[in-house]
C-alpha positions as CSV (number, residue, x, y, z in Angstrom):
1,Q,-39.6,40.1,20.9
2,A,-40.4,37.0,18.9
3,I,-37.5,37.9,16.6
4,E,-35.1,38.2,19.5
5,V,-36.2,34.8,20.9
6,N,-35.8,33.2,17.5
7,Q,-32.3,34.7,17.0
8,K,-31.2,33.6,20.4
9,Q,-32.5,30.1,19.6
10,G,-30.6,30.1,16.3
11,R,-27.3,31.2,18.1
12,A,-27.9,28.4,20.7
13,L,-28.3,25.8,18.0
14,A,-25.3,27.0,16.1
15,Y,-23.2,26.8,19.3
16,E,-24.6,23.4,20.0
17,S,-23.8,22.1,16.6
18,E,-20.2,23.4,16.8
19,W,-19.9,21.9,20.3
20,L,-21.2,18.5,19.3
21,K,-18.8,18.3,16.3
22,L,-15.8,19.2,18.5
23,R,-17.0,16.9,21.3
24,A,-17.3,14.0,18.8
25,Q,-13.6,14.7,17.7
26,V,-12.6,14.7,21.4
27,V,-14.3,11.3,22.0
28,D,-12.8,9.8,18.9
29,A,-9.3,11.0,20.0
30,E,-9.8,9.6,23.5
31,K,-11.0,6.3,22.1
32,Y,-7.8,6.1,20.0
33,V,-5.7,6.9,23.0
34,S,-7.3,4.1,24.8
35,E,-6.7,1.7,21.9
36,C,-3.0,2.8,21.7
37,R,-2.6,2.3,25.5
38,A,-4.2,-1.2,25.3
39,S,-2.0,-2.2,22.5
40,E,1.1,-0.9,24.3
41,L,0.2,-2.7,27.5
42,T,-0.7,-5.9,25.7
43,L,2.7,-6.0,24.0
44,A,4.5,-5.1,27.3
45,G,2.7,-7.9,29.1
46,Q,3.6,-10.4,26.4
47,M,7.2,-9.3,26.5
48,A,7.2,-9.8,30.3
49,K,5.5,-13.1,30.1
50,F,7.9,-14.6,27.5
51,G,10.9,-12.9,29.1
52,S,10.0,-14.6,32.4
53,M,9.7,-18.0,30.7
54,D,12.9,-17.4,28.8
55,Q,14.8,-16.8,32.0
56,R,13.6,-20.2,33.4
57,I,15.1,-22.1,30.4
58,P,18.7,-23.1,30.9
59,G,21.2,-21.8,28.5
60,E,20.4,-19.0,26.0
61,G,16.6,-19.6,26.1
62,F,14.4,-19.2,23.1
63,I,14.3,-15.4,22.7
64,N,17.3,-14.3,20.7
65,T,18.8,-10.8,20.7
66,E,17.3,-10.0,17.3
67,Q,13.8,-10.8,18.6
68,R,14.3,-8.8,21.7
69,V,15.4,-5.8,19.7
70,R,12.4,-6.2,17.4
71,W,10.0,-6.3,20.4
72,N,11.7,-3.2,22.0
73,A,11.3,-1.3,18.7
74,Q,7.6,-2.3,18.4
75,L,7.1,-1.2,22.0
76,E,8.8,2.1,21.4
77,M,6.6,2.7,18.3
78,K,3.5,1.9,20.2
79,K,4.6,4.3,23.0
80,K,5.2,7.1,20.4
81,A,1.8,6.5,18.9
82,R,0.2,6.7,22.3
83,V,2.1,9.9,23.2
84,T,1.1,11.5,19.9
85,A,-2.5,10.4,20.3
86,E,-2.6,11.9,23.9
87,A,-1.2,15.2,22.6
88,R,-3.9,15.4,19.9
89,A,-6.6,14.6,22.5
90,N,-5.2,17.2,24.8
91,L,-5.3,19.9,22.1
92,L,-8.9,18.9,21.2
93,R,-9.9,19.0,24.9
94,R,-8.4,22.5,25.2
95,D,-10.3,23.7,22.1
96,L,-13.5,22.2,23.6
97,E,-12.9,24.1,26.8
98,D,-12.2,27.3,24.9
99,L,-15.5,26.8,23.1
100,R,-17.3,26.1,26.3
101,V,-16.0,29.4,27.8
102,E,-17.1,31.2,24.6
103,I,-20.6,29.7,24.8
104,G,-20.8,30.7,28.5
105,K,-19.8,34.3,27.7
106,A,-22.6,34.3,25.1
107,G,-25.1,33.4,27.9
108,F,-25.5,29.7,27.2
109,S,-24.2,26.6,28.9
110,V,-22.9,23.2,28.0
111,P,-22.1,20.2,30.1
112,S,-18.4,19.8,31.1
113,G,-16.7,16.5,31.0
114,P,-17.9,13.2,29.6
115,M,-21.6,12.6,28.9
116,V,-21.4,8.9,29.8
117,Q,-19.6,7.7,33.0
């Protein structure tokens, strides 16, 4: 009986180790998504602010077409980076959910969702 208890504890620790590694990857991916979103929103906010100021200046304003094209390209790059980061985070979350189900089928349990809220 002691052998069975020890084997079960070993399986539980192996699952916990695997879950913690994957959970850390999910958290890192979600942090990166948040950073990408913040960068994208910051640039969009600056563009709106300067665009608004530019419209109030008579004539052509101070933002030329080349600058506007550059800003739009930067914004598009930031959007693509965010979308890619979100896709990676989604895949990792799916893998974590699959592992959680596997752990449940083995007779163990893990928390679902974020640890800190």
